[in-house]
Structures are given as C-alpha cells and as structure tokens.
C-alpha positions in Angstrom: 102.2 106.1 113.4 98.9 106.1 114.2 96.1 107.2 112.1 92.2 107.1 113.0 89.3 106.5 109.7 86.8 108.6 109.4 83.1 106.7 107.8 81.8 108.6 104.9 79.2 110.6 105.7 76.1 109.4 103.6 77.3 105.5 105.1 77.6 106.0 108.4 77.6 102.4 110.6 75.9 102.5 114.0 77.9 99.0 114.8 81.5 100.6 114.4 82.5 102.9 117.2 86.1 104.0 116.0 88.4 102.4 113.0 92.6 102.9 113.9 95.4 102.1 111.5 99.1 101.6 112.7 101.8 101.9 110.0 105.4 101.2 110.4 108.1 100.8 107.7 110.5 98.7 109.6 112.8 98.2 106.0 113.8 98.9 103.1 110.8 97.5 100.9 108.4 96.2 103.7 105.3 97.9 105.3 103.1 96.9 108.2 99.9 98.2 108.7 97.2 96.9 111.4 93.7 97.8 111.0 91.7 98.1 114.4 88.2 97.8 114.7 86.7 98.4 117.3 82.5 98.3 118.1 79.4 95.6 118.1 82.1 93.2 116.1 79.4 90.7 115.6 77.0 92.8 113.7 79.8 92.7 111.1 79.7 90.5 108.1 83.1 88.8 108.4 84.4 86.9 105.0 84.7 83.1 105.7 88.2 82.3 106.4 90.5 81.1 103.2 93.8 80.1 102.6 95.3 82.9 101.3 95.4 83.7 97.6 94.7 86.3 95.1 91.1 87.8 95.2 89.2 89.6 92.8 86.2 92.1 94.2 86.9 91.9 97.7 86.0 95.4 98.1 82.6 94.1 98.2 82.6 93.2 101.1 84.0 94.0 104.3 87.7 94.6 103.9 90.7 97.2 104.7 93.0 98.7 102.0 95.7 101.1 102.0 96.5 103.4 98.4 100.4 104.0 97.4 101.3 106.7 95.3 105.6 107.2 95.3 105.5 111.0 94.1 106.9 109.7 90.5 104.2 110.5 88.6 99.7 109.9 88.8 100.2 106.3 89.1 99.8 104.2 92.2 98.9 101.0 94.4 96.2 99.4 95.6 95.9 96.8 97.7 92.7 94.9 99.3 93.1 93.1 102.4 90.4 90.8 103.3 89.9 89.2 107.2 88.9 85.4 105.3 93.4 86.1 104.6 92.5 86.6 100.3 94.5 89.5 99.0 94.8 91.6 96.3 96.6 94.1 94.0 96.7 96.2 91.1 98.7 99.5 89.6 97.1 102.2 88.2 98.8 104.5 85.9 96.4 107.3 87.1 93.1 108.0 88.9 91.3 104.7 87.7 93.4 104.3 84.4 95.5 101.5 83.1 94.6 98.9 86.3 95.9 96.0 86.1 97.4 93.0 88.5 100.3 93.9 89.9 102.2 91.2 90.0 105.8 92.0 91.7 103.6 92.4 95.0 104.1 89.4 97.1 101.2 87.2 99.0 101.3 89.5 102.1 101.1 88.3 105.6 97.4 88.4 107.3 96.7 87.7 111.1 93.7 88.3 112.1 93.2 88.8 116.4 90.1 88.7 117.9 89.5 90.1 121.3 85.6 91.1 123.0 84.6 94.0 121.1 87.4 94.5 119.0 88.7 92.6 115.3 92.3 93.8 114.4 94.0 92.8 110.5 97.7 92.8 110.8 99.1 92.5 107.3 103.4 92.7 106.2 104.0 92.9 102.8 107.0 93.4 100.3 106.2 96.7 97.8 108.2 95.8 94.9 109.4 97.9 92.7 107.7 101.0 94.6 109.6 100.4 97.7 113.0 100.8 95.6 112.0 104.2 94.0 110.5 104.9 97.7 113.1 103.8 100.2 114.2 107.3 100.7 111.6 109.2 100.2 108.3 109.0 101.8 105.8 107.5 100.5 101.9 109.3 99.3 98.9 106.6 102.1 95.5 106.5 101.5 94.2 103.8 103.9 90.4 102.9 103.5 88.1 99.8 104.9 85.0 98.9 103.8 82.4 97.4 106.6 79.5 95.4 105.6 77.2 94.7 108.7 75.1 91.5 108.8 72.0 93.4 107.3 74.0 93.7 104.4 74.6 97.8 105.0 78.5 98.9 104.0 79.8 101.8 105.5 83.2 103.9 103.4 85.8 104.4 106.4 88.9 106.9 104.9 91.4 109.1 106.1 89.9 111.7 103.9 87.1 111.4 101.9 86.5 114.0 98.5 83.0 115.4 98.3 80.5 113.5 96.7 80.1 109.7 97.1 82.5 107.4 98.2 86.2 107.4 96.6 88.9 106.0 97.7 90.7 107.0 95.0 90.7 110.1 94.7 94.0 112.0 95.3 92.0 113.4 98.6 92.4 110.4 99.8 96.2 110.0 99.9 95.9 112.0 103.1 99.0 110.6 105.0 103.4 111.1 104.3 104.6 107.9 105.5 108.6 109.1 106.0 111.1 107.2 104.5 112.0 103.9 106.5 114.5 104.8 109.0 116.9 101.1 108.6 
C-alpha cells in the first residue's frame, strides 16, 4: 500500500515536492514503512547519523512518525523514526493521555537511502502486544513527518489533518486501514 502525505496548510514547505509512504505487513507482528521524501533534499536539515537508540524529542527536527490503533479502545501507539537512526515508541491510553514508553517495542531496523532529489527512510518494526491483538484485524494507521529546513522552519505532513494547528494524535489523522496480515 502506498499513501501520500500532505503538508499542513499553515506550514507550507517549498523544499519538499512530495512524501510517499509504502506500508507492508509481511508477517504477524511485523510492519515495514518506507518514507520517500522528494524535492530539494539538500535544503532539509538532516540529523547527524548516530547509533540506533531510544531518544525523546525526535519530532522537534526532521522525523518520520506512525500512529497505530488496533480497535480495542481509545489507546494507540506512537512511533518516531529519525533519519539519524534514533527512534522512540510511546503508548497512550487515549488522545494525548497516559503517555508512557512502549517498552515491548524492539529497536527498529532503520535504513537511509540517498539519491539525487530523494531520501528514503526504511524501517522494519516488531509491534509487541499490538501485533497479537491485531494479527487478524485491521489496524488504523496515521502516518506523518516533520520536515525541518536548513533555516530551521518546520513543516508538518500527514495523511489527513484535522482543523486547526497540526496535531498528529487527533483521531482524524488515523486515516488509513492496514488490512490484516496475509502471511
């Protein structure tokens, strides 16, 4: 499944022409995300490469994100994937409440591919207990990205934006249904 992200109307980004996300669910408990960022990628502030590590505050700079809800209630999982290979995973009990580290999520494998006019972030994730509950059911999925340009301006990209300020946690952002695993 390939889905486009859209810039928030209040945060235009002249350096990025498009962001496409490819999603694969190859096996129970596994999710593969590939964010293709196309445009003047040399005008984007990219975090310096680092050893993969859980890191808070990744959304303050260029970062790709995924939000997953399995339909068992209002709770959801937030994943932050940095081009530096740093990452974070959080659980929420409901909209922006009950935030805590998602300790059952293992470090994702993050790979960065660079071509002329394109940077791709690929991440392979194991979903922990969310996978067990959702192996035979669709997941609601919100995909997003924060792009920081070399002047420090940030733009906020998502499948869908609710009215008002950018808010990736809003229920309207969970705009895709990822079918059950077929493996």
